[in-house]
N, C-alpha and C positions, 0 to 999 in steps of 0.2 A: 200580687197579681203580676203576671209576666208583662214585659214591655218591649216594644221594638226600638225604643230609644237607646242610643249609645250612652253608656255611663263612663265618666272619667273621674279621676281623683285630682283635686286641686288643693294646694296649701294656701290658707288665708292668713294675711297679717292680722294680728290681734285687733287692730282698730276696725278692720273690715268685718271680722267675725262679730265684734261687739255691735256694730251698726246693723248688721243683718239680724242679730238676735233682738235688738230693740225694735226693729221693723216688725218682726214676727210677733212680739209681745203687743205692739200697738195695733197691728192690723190683722193678725192671724195668718198672714201669708208666710208660707215656709220659705226659708232662704233659698233652697234649690229652685223652687218655682219662680221666685223673683229673679234669680240669676238667669234662668232660661228665658224668661220674658225679656229682660234687658238685652241679652245676647242675641235673641231672635230679631229684635228691632235693629241690632247693630250689623246684621248680615251684609247689607249694602256697603257699609263703611269698611267692613272686613275685606270684602271683595275688592273694593277700590284700593285699599292699602296693599293687598296682594298683587293687584295688577301693576301698581306703581313700583313695588319692590322688584317685580320681574323686569319691568322696563328699565329701572335704575341699574340692575345687574347687566343689562345689555347696553349701558351708557346711552339710553334713549332720553333725550332732553324733555320729551313729552311727559315723563314721569311726574314732574312738578305740576304740570297742568292737570293731570289726573287727580293728584292729591288736592290741588286747589279747588277743583270742582267738588270733590267729596267734602271738603271743609265748608265750602259755600252751602252745600245742601244741608250739612249738619247745623250750620248757623241758622238757615231758613227754618228748619224743623224746630230748633230751640226757640226762635222768635215766635213761631206759630203756637207752640205750647205755652209760652209766656202770655201771649194775647188771649188764649183760651182761659188761662188762670185769672187774668185781669177781668175778663167778662164774667166768669163764674163768681168772682169776689164782688163785682158790681151788682149782680143779681141778688146775691145773699144780703148785701147791705141794703139794697132797695126793698127787699121783702121784709127785712128786719125793722125797717123804719115805719112800715104800715101797721096801724093798730089791728090786732087780731079780733075777729068777730067772736062774741060770746054766744053760747048756746041759748041763753035767755033773751037775747036781743031780737 
């Protein structure tokens, strides 16, 4: 089926290829789909790095501030994801501790 998406060719180190293949086996998610998802979420970071690189080439001291803000946002997103995982784990443990109702009860 034709696509409007741009295709590129990349070379993967063996450990990354292995990890992506394991992910595919465990989840059924194709490596290319996973990479696109991860990279799509990284667009703001990519843009921040690009902006900081342009500023650094111009000897603009604000380049470090742009990178710092991008890293702060990345840390915030990581912390938020970690809190979501902790909450999901708590809910699973809580529901696992409850006795299940039997059909005959």
